[in-house]
N, C-alpha and C positions, 0 to 999 in steps of 0.2 A: 533113747537110742544112744548108746555110748560105744563107739567103735575104737576107742583108745586102747592101746595094748600095754603100754608101760604101767608099772605099778605107781610111778610118780603121778601120772596124769589121769589114770583110770578113775572114773567116778566123778570127775570134775565137769559139770554140765557146761560151764562157760568155755572150757577148752574143747569139749566135744563139739560145741557150736562153731568154734573157730576152725575146726577140722572140716566142716561141711558147708559153711555159710559165709559168703563174702561180707555180709553185713555184720558179722561177729568177729572180724579181725581184732587183734589186740594191738593197740597203738599207744603212742605217747599220751600220757595223762590218765590212762587206765590204772586202776589200783585194785588190790584184793589178793586173796590167796592164789588165784590163777596166775597172777603176775609173779608171785614168789616162786611158784613151781617152774615157770619159764626161766626165771633168773637162776634157779638151782641147776636146771638142765644145761643152760648155756655155760655156766661156770664149770660144770663137770665135763662137758663135751668140747668146749672151745677154750676154756681158760679165760684170760683177760681179767678185767677189773670192772666191778659194778660198785658204785658208791654205797657205803654201808647205810647211809640214811635212806637211800632208795630201797634197799633190801628190807630194812627195818619197817619202813612205811608200806612195803609191798606195792611200790609205785613204779610205773613204767616211765622213768625219767630219761634224761639225756645219756647217762652212762649205760643204762639198760639198752637203749636204742642203739648206741655204738657197738655194744657187745653183740646184739642181734644182727646188726649189719655185718660185722666181722664174720660171724657164724655163716651167714648167707653167702657172703663173698667167697669164703673158702670152699663152699660146697656148690657154688654156681646156682643158687636158688633164685631164679629169675623167671617170671611169667613172660615168655618171649612174645606172647600174643599182643602185649601192650607195653612191655618194658624193654629197655636196652641195658639197664643196670639194676642191681639189687636195691631194695629199699629197707627201711628199718621196721617194717610191719610184720607181725606174726599172723600170717593168713593161712590159707588151706595148705599150700605147698610146704611152708615152714613148719606148721604144726605137724603135718604128716612125717616130715623128716626128723624133727625133734623126737616125736613119739617112737618111731621105728628105731632110732639110734639108742634111745633110753631103754627100750624093751630089749634090744640086743645086749647092751651092757648088763642089764639086770639079769638076763637069762644066762649070762656067762660068768656071773658072780665077780664082775670086775669092780664092783663097789660094795663096801661093807653094808651100806644101808642108805636109803634115800630119805633125807629130811624134808618135810613139807611144811 
């Protein structure tokens, strides 16, 4: 069951899980291709800086966490049922927003291609 719409995220079971399951949130310490895809999307959509070593290692480290937090703050991604401020976790709401924004950009040819 993969409900991801963007080319960047589509077909990634780990990210599809983060879209629907609280237990599959992506957090500091995670690593793998799914983290690299999040890093790519954040850099395309939000800018900022993620340490090259984190990107190379596909690791959700402190600079990835800061970039995710900046992305969430700018968009007001807060689960108000239990939060008063954004956190640096890629959970259901964040994954949904990242996916929809990437799908929109891809569908409007605003990027030449997406590296994964």
